[in-house]
py3Dmol code that shows the C-alpha trace and the ligand (Angstrom):
import py3Dmol

protein = """\
ATOM      1  CA  UNK A   1      12.583 -47.953 -54.304  1.00  0.00           C
ATOM      2  CA  UNK A   2      13.166 -46.241 -50.881  1.00  0.00           C
ATOM      3  CA  UNK A   3      15.871 -46.543 -48.076  1.00  0.00           C
ATOM      4  CA  UNK A   4      14.082 -47.104 -44.970  1.00  0.00           C
ATOM      5  CA  UNK A   5      13.721 -50.251 -43.240  1.00  0.00           C
ATOM      6  CA  UNK A   6      12.931 -49.054 -39.793  1.00  0.00           C
ATOM      7  CA  UNK A   7      10.349 -46.871 -38.192  1.00  0.00           C
ATOM      8  CA  UNK A   8      11.115 -43.324 -38.753  1.00  0.00           C
ATOM      9  CA  UNK A   9      12.492 -41.487 -35.692  1.00  0.00           C
ATOM     10  CA  UNK A  10      11.120 -37.990 -34.536  1.00  0.00           C
ATOM     11  CA  UNK A  11      13.742 -35.357 -33.483  1.00  0.00           C
ATOM     12  CA  UNK A  12      12.993 -31.874 -32.187  1.00  0.00           C
ATOM     13  CA  UNK A  13      15.031 -29.116 -33.876  1.00  0.00           C
ATOM     14  CA  UNK A  14      15.547 -26.750 -31.199  1.00  0.00           C
ATOM     15  CA  UNK A  15      17.605 -25.662 -28.231  1.00  0.00           C
ATOM     16  CA  UNK A  16      14.716 -24.531 -26.246  1.00  0.00           C
ATOM     17  CA  UNK A  17      14.557 -26.948 -23.072  1.00  0.00           C
ATOM     18  CA  UNK A  18      10.773 -26.158 -22.276  1.00  0.00           C
ATOM     19  CA  UNK A  19       9.881 -27.361 -25.926  1.00  0.00           C
ATOM     20  CA  UNK A  20      12.201 -30.381 -25.712  1.00  0.00           C
ATOM     21  CA  UNK A  21      10.606 -31.253 -22.562  1.00  0.00           C
ATOM     22  CA  UNK A  22       7.066 -30.798 -23.986  1.00  0.00           C
ATOM     23  CA  UNK A  23       7.805 -33.133 -26.963  1.00  0.00           C
ATOM     24  CA  UNK A  24       9.647 -35.715 -24.761  1.00  0.00           C
ATOM     25  CA  UNK A  25       6.591 -35.705 -22.388  1.00  0.00           C
ATOM     26  CA  UNK A  26       4.443 -36.669 -25.488  1.00  0.00           C
ATOM     27  CA  UNK A  27       6.373 -39.823 -25.584  1.00  0.00           C
ATOM     28  CA  UNK A  28       7.267 -39.665 -29.086  1.00  0.00           C
ATOM     29  CA  UNK A  29      10.748 -37.938 -28.990  1.00  0.00           C
ATOM     30  CA  UNK A  30      13.857 -39.841 -30.237  1.00  0.00           C
ATOM     31  CA  UNK A  31      16.353 -37.036 -30.197  1.00  0.00           C
ATOM     32  CA  UNK A  32      17.260 -33.495 -30.669  1.00  0.00           C
ATOM     33  CA  UNK A  33      19.137 -31.328 -33.286  1.00  0.00           C
ATOM     34  CA  UNK A  34      20.753 -27.849 -32.681  1.00  0.00           C
ATOM     35  CA  UNK A  35      22.662 -25.524 -34.565  1.00  0.00           C
ATOM     36  CA  UNK A  36      24.639 -22.217 -33.776  1.00  0.00           C
ATOM     37  CA  UNK A  37      21.327 -20.111 -34.927  1.00  0.00           C
ATOM     38  CA  UNK A  38      19.183 -22.117 -32.590  1.00  0.00           C
ATOM     39  CA  UNK A  39      21.637 -21.793 -29.692  1.00  0.00           C
ATOM     40  CA  UNK A  40      21.833 -18.075 -30.248  1.00  0.00           C
ATOM     41  CA  UNK A  41      17.940 -17.818 -30.196  1.00  0.00           C
ATOM     42  CA  UNK A  42      17.952 -19.214 -26.700  1.00  0.00           C
ATOM     43  CA  UNK A  43      20.721 -16.536 -25.702  1.00  0.00           C
ATOM     44  CA  UNK A  44      23.367 -19.351 -25.030  1.00  0.00           C
ATOM     45  CA  UNK A  45      26.743 -17.797 -25.547  1.00  0.00           C
ATOM     46  CA  UNK A  46      30.266 -18.575 -24.488  1.00  0.00           C
ATOM     47  CA  UNK A  47      31.807 -22.001 -24.540  1.00  0.00           C
ATOM     48  CA  UNK A  48      31.077 -23.010 -21.201  1.00  0.00           C
ATOM     49  CA  UNK A  49      27.391 -22.117 -21.525  1.00  0.00           C
ATOM     50  CA  UNK A  50      27.252 -23.915 -24.801  1.00  0.00           C
ATOM     51  CA  UNK A  51      28.729 -27.211 -23.481  1.00  0.00           C
ATOM     52  CA  UNK A  52      26.414 -27.039 -20.442  1.00  0.00           C
ATOM     53  CA  UNK A  53      23.217 -26.537 -22.580  1.00  0.00           C
ATOM     54  CA  UNK A  54      24.055 -29.636 -24.452  1.00  0.00           C
ATOM     55  CA  UNK A  55      24.360 -31.573 -21.189  1.00  0.00           C
ATOM     56  CA  UNK A  56      21.204 -30.224 -20.153  1.00  0.00           C
ATOM     57  CA  UNK A  57      19.503 -31.430 -23.361  1.00  0.00           C
ATOM     58  CA  UNK A  58      21.163 -34.947 -22.830  1.00  0.00           C
ATOM     59  CA  UNK A  59      19.494 -35.100 -19.450  1.00  0.00           C
ATOM     60  CA  UNK A  60      16.132 -34.510 -20.777  1.00  0.00           C
ATOM     61  CA  UNK A  61      16.095 -36.717 -23.826  1.00  0.00           C
ATOM     62  CA  UNK A  62      17.238 -40.207 -23.995  1.00  0.00           C
ATOM     63  CA  UNK A  63      18.417 -40.177 -27.577  1.00  0.00           C
ATOM     64  CA  UNK A  64      20.924 -38.655 -30.135  1.00  0.00           C
ATOM     65  CA  UNK A  65      21.600 -34.919 -29.554  1.00  0.00           C
ATOM     66  CA  UNK A  66      23.412 -33.241 -32.472  1.00  0.00           C
ATOM     67  CA  UNK A  67      25.956 -30.659 -31.410  1.00  0.00           C
ATOM     68  CA  UNK A  68      27.268 -28.479 -34.210  1.00  0.00           C
ATOM     69  CA  UNK A  69      31.069 -27.321 -34.467  1.00  0.00           C
ATOM     70  CA  UNK A  70      31.805 -23.957 -35.267  1.00  0.00           C
ATOM     71  CA  UNK A  71      35.193 -24.389 -36.834  1.00  0.00           C
ATOM     72  CA  UNK A  72      35.559 -24.591 -40.637  1.00  0.00           C
ATOM     73  CA  UNK A  73      39.146 -26.060 -40.790  1.00  0.00           C
ATOM     74  CA  UNK A  74      39.901 -29.706 -40.316  1.00  0.00           C
ATOM     75  CA  UNK A  75      41.955 -29.345 -37.051  1.00  0.00           C
ATOM     76  CA  UNK A  76      39.531 -27.236 -35.759  1.00  0.00           C
ATOM     77  CA  UNK A  77      36.584 -29.375 -36.234  1.00  0.00           C
ATOM     78  CA  UNK A  78      38.391 -32.346 -34.734  1.00  0.00           C
ATOM     79  CA  UNK A  79      39.518 -30.574 -31.486  1.00  0.00           C
ATOM     80  CA  UNK A  80      35.769 -29.307 -31.022  1.00  0.00           C
ATOM     81  CA  UNK A  81      34.101 -32.401 -32.169  1.00  0.00           C
ATOM     82  CA  UNK A  82      36.207 -34.503 -29.740  1.00  0.00           C
ATOM     83  CA  UNK A  83      35.252 -32.026 -26.925  1.00  0.00           C
ATOM     84  CA  UNK A  84      31.630 -32.297 -27.854  1.00  0.00           C
ATOM     85  CA  UNK A  85      31.623 -36.276 -28.098  1.00  0.00           C
ATOM     86  CA  UNK A  86      33.339 -36.365 -24.677  1.00  0.00           C
ATOM     87  CA  UNK A  87      30.437 -34.497 -23.097  1.00  0.00           C
ATOM     88  CA  UNK A  88      27.849 -37.428 -23.400  1.00  0.00           C
ATOM     89  CA  UNK A  89      27.396 -40.769 -24.939  1.00  0.00           C
ATOM     90  CA  UNK A  90      24.487 -39.586 -26.917  1.00  0.00           C
ATOM     91  CA  UNK A  91      26.100 -36.443 -28.492  1.00  0.00           C
ATOM     92  CA  UNK A  92      26.368 -36.665 -32.308  1.00  0.00           C
ATOM     93  CA  UNK A  93      28.962 -34.200 -33.755  1.00  0.00           C
ATOM     94  CA  UNK A  94      27.343 -32.155 -36.390  1.00  0.00           C
ATOM     95  CA  UNK A  95      29.720 -31.223 -39.351  1.00  0.00           C
ATOM     96  CA  UNK A  96      29.024 -28.741 -42.270  1.00  0.00           C
ATOM     97  CA  UNK A  97      29.145 -30.100 -45.722  1.00  0.00           C
ATOM     98  CA  UNK A  98      32.437 -28.601 -46.777  1.00  0.00           C
ATOM     99  CA  UNK A  99      35.759 -30.074 -47.899  1.00  0.00           C
ATOM    100  CA  UNK A 100      37.427 -30.218 -44.531  1.00  0.00           C
ATOM    101  CA  UNK A 101      34.186 -31.337 -43.131  1.00  0.00           C
ATOM    102  CA  UNK A 102      34.281 -34.409 -45.047  1.00  0.00           C
ATOM    103  CA  UNK A 103      37.729 -35.180 -44.009  1.00  0.00           C
ATOM    104  CA  UNK A 104      36.860 -34.582 -40.365  1.00  0.00           C
ATOM    105  CA  UNK A 105      33.662 -37.028 -40.902  1.00  0.00           C
ATOM    106  CA  UNK A 106      35.944 -39.524 -42.181  1.00  0.00           C
ATOM    107  CA  UNK A 107      38.326 -39.229 -39.090  1.00  0.00           C
ATOM    108  CA  UNK A 108      35.441 -39.484 -36.667  1.00  0.00           C
ATOM    109  CA  UNK A 109      34.179 -42.404 -38.265  1.00  0.00           C
ATOM    110  CA  UNK A 110      37.254 -44.111 -37.888  1.00  0.00           C
ATOM    111  CA  UNK A 111      37.290 -43.199 -34.265  1.00  0.00           C
ATOM    112  CA  UNK A 112      33.810 -44.503 -33.514  1.00  0.00           C
ATOM    113  CA  UNK A 113      32.531 -41.028 -32.928  1.00  0.00           C
ATOM    114  CA  UNK A 114      29.117 -40.580 -34.831  1.00  0.00           C
ATOM    115  CA  UNK A 115      28.421 -37.583 -37.019  1.00  0.00           C
ATOM    116  CA  UNK A 116      25.574 -35.724 -38.653  1.00  0.00           C
ATOM    117  CA  UNK A 117      26.615 -34.072 -41.920  1.00  0.00           C
ATOM    118  CA  UNK A 118      24.532 -30.683 -42.117  1.00  0.00           C
ATOM    119  CA  UNK A 119      23.694 -28.362 -44.922  1.00  0.00           C
ATOM    120  CA  UNK A 120      22.949 -31.031 -47.479  1.00  0.00           C
ATOM    121  CA  UNK A 121      21.145 -29.782 -50.568  1.00  0.00           C
ATOM    122  CA  UNK A 122      22.074 -32.342 -53.183  1.00  0.00           C
ATOM    123  CA  UNK A 123      22.298 -36.052 -53.791  1.00  0.00           C
ATOM    124  CA  UNK A 124      26.082 -35.469 -54.620  1.00  0.00           C
ATOM    125  CA  UNK A 125      26.744 -34.042 -51.269  1.00  0.00           C
ATOM    126  CA  UNK A 126      24.706 -36.824 -49.625  1.00  0.00           C
ATOM    127  CA  UNK A 127      26.707 -39.448 -51.431  1.00  0.00           C
ATOM    128  CA  UNK A 128      30.228 -37.861 -50.327  1.00  0.00           C
ATOM    129  CA  UNK A 129      29.035 -37.702 -46.751  1.00  0.00           C
ATOM    130  CA  UNK A 130      27.881 -41.169 -46.643  1.00  0.00           C
ATOM    131  CA  UNK A 131      30.873 -42.286 -48.369  1.00  0.00           C
ATOM    132  CA  UNK A 132      33.044 -40.662 -45.629  1.00  0.00           C
ATOM    133  CA  UNK A 133      31.042 -42.610 -43.069  1.00  0.00           C
ATOM    134  CA  UNK A 134      28.557 -40.019 -41.709  1.00  0.00           C
ATOM    135  CA  UNK A 135      26.062 -41.554 -39.305  1.00  0.00           C
ATOM    136  CA  UNK A 136      23.392 -39.062 -40.398  1.00  0.00           C
ATOM    137  CA  UNK A 137      23.065 -36.538 -43.273  1.00  0.00           C
ATOM    138  CA  UNK A 138      20.669 -33.689 -42.945  1.00  0.00           C
ATOM    139  CA  UNK A 139      19.232 -32.488 -46.199  1.00  0.00           C
ATOM    140  CA  UNK A 140      17.375 -29.286 -45.753  1.00  0.00           C
ATOM    141  CA  UNK A 141      13.975 -29.665 -47.262  1.00  0.00           C
ATOM    142  CA  UNK A 142      12.155 -26.225 -46.234  1.00  0.00           C
ATOM    143  CA  UNK A 143      15.193 -24.014 -47.430  1.00  0.00           C
ATOM    144  CA  UNK A 144      15.282 -25.854 -51.007  1.00  0.00           C
ATOM    145  CA  UNK A 145      11.275 -25.005 -50.959  1.00  0.00           C
ATOM    146  CA  UNK A 146      12.150 -21.624 -50.180  1.00  0.00           C
ATOM    147  CA  UNK A 147      14.044 -21.188 -53.395  1.00  0.00           C
ATOM    148  CA  UNK A 148      11.604 -23.072 -55.526  1.00  0.00           C
ATOM    149  CA  UNK A 149      13.455 -26.452 -55.570  1.00  0.00           C
ATOM    150  CA  UNK A 150      11.205 -29.627 -54.480  1.00  0.00           C
ATOM    151  CA  UNK A 151      12.922 -30.375 -51.053  1.00  0.00           C
ATOM    152  CA  UNK A 152      10.959 -33.541 -50.701  1.00  0.00           C
ATOM    153  CA  UNK A 153      12.087 -34.726 -54.002  1.00  0.00           C
ATOM    154  CA  UNK A 154      15.626 -34.513 -52.812  1.00  0.00           C
ATOM    155  CA  UNK A 155      14.531 -37.012 -49.741  1.00  0.00           C
ATOM    156  CA  UNK A 156      13.029 -39.536 -52.336  1.00  0.00           C
ATOM    157  CA  UNK A 157      16.174 -39.195 -54.494  1.00  0.00           C
ATOM    158  CA  UNK A 158      18.738 -39.931 -51.715  1.00  0.00           C
ATOM    159  CA  UNK A 159      16.311 -42.625 -50.374  1.00  0.00           C
ATOM    160  CA  UNK A 160      16.516 -44.481 -53.704  1.00  0.00           C
ATOM    161  CA  UNK A 161      20.257 -43.954 -54.145  1.00  0.00           C
ATOM    162  CA  UNK A 162      21.135 -45.063 -50.375  1.00  0.00           C
ATOM    163  CA  UNK A 163      18.940 -48.389 -51.083  1.00  0.00           C
ATOM    164  CA  UNK A 164      20.569 -49.053 -54.254  1.00  0.00           C
ATOM    165  CA  UNK A 165      23.999 -48.568 -52.860  1.00  0.00           C
ATOM    166  CA  UNK A 166      23.489 -50.201 -49.383  1.00  0.00           C
ATOM    167  CA  UNK A 167      24.747 -47.042 -47.484  1.00  0.00           C
ATOM    168  CA  UNK A 168      24.143 -47.304 -43.705  1.00  0.00           C
ATOM    169  CA  UNK A 169      24.120 -43.500 -43.449  1.00  0.00           C
ATOM    170  CA  UNK A 170      20.705 -42.299 -41.967  1.00  0.00           C
ATOM    171  CA  UNK A 171      18.778 -39.861 -44.027  1.00  0.00           C
ATOM    172  CA  UNK A 172      17.725 -37.049 -41.379  1.00  0.00           C
ATOM    173  CA  UNK A 173      15.108 -34.731 -43.043  1.00  0.00           C
ATOM    174  CA  UNK A 174      15.716 -31.484 -41.763  1.00  0.00           C
ATOM    175  CA  UNK A 175      14.610 -27.696 -42.228  1.00  0.00           C
ATOM    176  CA  UNK A 176      11.113 -29.163 -41.810  1.00  0.00           C
ATOM    177  CA  UNK A 177       8.479 -26.568 -41.769  1.00  0.00           C
ATOM    178  CA  UNK A 178       4.901 -28.092 -41.756  1.00  0.00           C
ATOM    179  CA  UNK A 179       3.302 -31.529 -41.189  1.00  0.00           C
ATOM    180  CA  UNK A 180       3.317 -32.504 -44.847  1.00  0.00           C
ATOM    181  CA  UNK A 181       7.109 -32.429 -44.843  1.00  0.00           C
ATOM    182  CA  UNK A 182       6.873 -34.922 -42.017  1.00  0.00           C
ATOM    183  CA  UNK A 183       4.279 -37.049 -43.806  1.00  0.00           C
ATOM    184  CA  UNK A 184       6.193 -36.836 -47.104  1.00  0.00           C
ATOM    185  CA  UNK A 185       9.325 -37.816 -45.118  1.00  0.00           C
ATOM    186  CA  UNK A 186       7.855 -40.984 -43.900  1.00  0.00           C
ATOM    187  CA  UNK A 187       6.609 -41.838 -47.262  1.00  0.00           C
ATOM    188  CA  UNK A 188       9.835 -41.411 -49.157  1.00  0.00           C
ATOM    189  CA  UNK A 189      11.803 -43.227 -46.481  1.00  0.00           C
ATOM    190  CA  UNK A 190      13.674 -40.676 -44.471  1.00  0.00           C
ATOM    191  CA  UNK A 191      15.103 -42.577 -41.412  1.00  0.00           C
ATOM    192  CA  UNK A 192      14.518 -39.573 -39.189  1.00  0.00           C
ATOM    193  CA  UNK A 193      12.856 -36.156 -39.257  1.00  0.00           C
ATOM    194  CA  UNK A 194      13.947 -33.146 -37.164  1.00  0.00           C
ATOM    195  CA  UNK A 195      11.222 -30.650 -36.875  1.00  0.00           C
ATOM    196  CA  UNK A 196       9.939 -27.667 -34.731  1.00  0.00           C
ATOM    197  CA  UNK A 197       7.589 -28.673 -32.050  1.00  0.00           C
ATOM    198  CA  UNK A 198       4.738 -26.734 -34.003  1.00  0.00           C
ATOM    199  CA  UNK A 199       4.976 -29.025 -37.070  1.00  0.00           C
ATOM    200  CA  UNK A 200       4.912 -32.113 -34.810  1.00  0.00           C
ATOM    201  CA  UNK A 201       1.896 -30.884 -32.880  1.00  0.00           C
ATOM    202  CA  UNK A 202       0.234 -30.032 -36.253  1.00  0.00           C
ATOM    203  CA  UNK A 203      -0.031 -33.649 -37.086  1.00  0.00           C
ATOM    204  CA  UNK A 204      -2.676 -34.000 -34.213  1.00  0.00           C
ATOM    205  CA  UNK A 205      -5.128 -31.868 -35.794  1.00  0.00           C
ATOM    206  CA  UNK A 206      -8.249 -32.727 -38.025  1.00  0.00           C
ATOM    207  CA  UNK A 207     -11.389 -30.792 -37.880  1.00  0.00           C
ATOM    208  CA  UNK A 208     -13.511 -34.165 -37.958  1.00  0.00           C
ATOM    209  CA  UNK A 209     -11.582 -35.327 -34.949  1.00  0.00           C
ATOM    210  CA  UNK A 210     -12.519 -32.295 -32.981  1.00  0.00           C
ATOM    211  CA  UNK A 211     -16.190 -32.513 -34.361  1.00  0.00           C
ATOM    212  CA  UNK A 212     -16.368 -36.362 -33.574  1.00  0.00           C
ATOM    213  CA  UNK A 213     -15.311 -35.917 -30.057  1.00  0.00           C
ATOM    214  CA  UNK A 214     -17.645 -33.063 -29.482  1.00  0.00           C
ATOM    215  CA  UNK A 215     -20.616 -35.065 -30.641  1.00  0.00           C
ATOM    216  CA  UNK A 216     -19.530 -38.383 -28.684  1.00  0.00           C
ATOM    217  CA  UNK A 217     -19.230 -36.005 -25.390  1.00  0.00           C
ATOM    218  CA  UNK A 218     -22.658 -34.350 -26.008  1.00  0.00           C
ATOM    219  CA  UNK A 219     -24.443 -37.795 -26.778  1.00  0.00           C
ATOM    220  CA  UNK A 220     -22.780 -39.222 -23.424  1.00  0.00           C
ATOM    221  CA  UNK A 221     -23.879 -36.108 -21.510  1.00  0.00           C
ATOM    222  CA  UNK A 222     -27.476 -36.260 -22.914  1.00  0.00           C
ATOM    223  CA  UNK A 223     -27.713 -39.975 -22.047  1.00  0.00           C
ATOM    224  CA  UNK A 224     -26.452 -39.438 -18.390  1.00  0.00           C
ATOM    225  CA  UNK A 225     -28.476 -36.267 -17.369  1.00  0.00           C
TER     226      UNK A 225
END
"""
ligand_1 = """\
12
E4P
C 19.193 -29.079 -39.002
O 19.665 -29.829 -38.179
C 18.851 -27.732 -38.908
O 19.016 -27.346 -37.469
C 17.653 -27.199 -39.355
O 16.591 -28.063 -39.627
C 17.407 -25.872 -40.063
O 16.306 -25.630 -40.352
P 15.617 -24.068 -40.757
O 15.550 -24.034 -42.303
O 14.253 -24.068 -40.354
O 16.625 -23.152 -40.153
"""
view = py3Dmol.view(width=600, height=400)
view.addModel(protein, "pdb")
view.setStyle({"model": 0}, {"cartoon": {"style": "trace"}})
view.addModel(ligand_1, "xyz")
view.setStyle({"model": 1}, {"stick": {}})
view.zoomTo()
view.show()
């Protein structure tokens, strides 16, 4: 029994504008997730630059863009989240799975501000974030695999729980590392995957496709020469 009753959305997990543009040009992009590490990787530092970068991303993609708060206390998360949400209608405030984060998610939910609860590594955390009214929860599949837990099994378990309970919170499979993670996420009922561009593009590949296309083109050339 799985949660998903809609077509799984594709988000890209990067703050790199060129990669966001490439994925968007492919015509399959539904949104973007970022985090402080991804912003730092692009050399985006300082509040003004960070806020501008979120607007730049929103101007490329017509879909939800997760922008993460840096504060870890309730008041700080509220102040930061309200500022982020005011940037653009597609901004989703990304909140860490901590005690004050749950309180902040509840607050934002009551104000109609959408949230993505990040750093989810257990079904208990997923239930708590959903109960608080998170729009999305982000279970980190790859980081669980890294420590010998089955990340995909967590997606299946949360999917089953959300179906049984009727939670409206969407399961956003995060920390995706390879195309199998994407395929299994679809199989297990994730509502969304967020992935590096490389894993999305890896879905294209099959040696028999390459071999078959080469044969078709060779046969066409022979017949027309
Ligand atoms: C989620 O939104 C995070 O940005 C992300 O998926 C983390 O993935 P990583 O484990 O590859 O850093």
